[in-house]
C-alpha positions, 0 to 999 in steps of 0.5 A: 527583504529578498535575501529573507524571502530566498531563506524562508521554506524551500525558498533557496532551492525554488530560487535557484535558477539552476539545480543538477538533476542529481540534486532533484532526485536526492530531495524528491528521493528524501521526501518520499522516504519521510512518509514511508511506513514499516510493515506491521507484524501480525500476530497468529491470532489476527492471521488467523481471522484473515485466513477465515474471512478469506476462506468464508468469501471463497465457500460461501461466495460473500464479499470480503473487504480486504485491506492491503499494505503499501509503504505510504498508505493501506489500500482496500479492496472489496470482492470475491474471493474466487481461487486460492493457491495455498502453496503460493500464498496468494488469493485471486479476488473478483472485484467485478466480472471483468475485474480482478486481482492476484494478491499475496496473502502476506500483503494483507493486514486485515480482512472483514 
């Protein structure tokens, strides 16, 4: 009965008294790789909508919600675009008076 229990799920690794650090790192790295996502390729029309929403936020001082790509899950930020660097393709998004973020436009997957 104990042998069968050791082989269930991840029991073989968890029941080991010794595990080399290299093995543990490999297991953790493999688990992270499984949850990884590819960056979406946005069509020109979607990029135009994103850039239009960012420009409107900048000129009209309206809040904009930007969704940022991350390999493990998108994140959303809400704020006002206070600066646009077209050459570096970055925006400065003001969340509050004391909190702001520099965001690469290429990391934005949607803006509304």
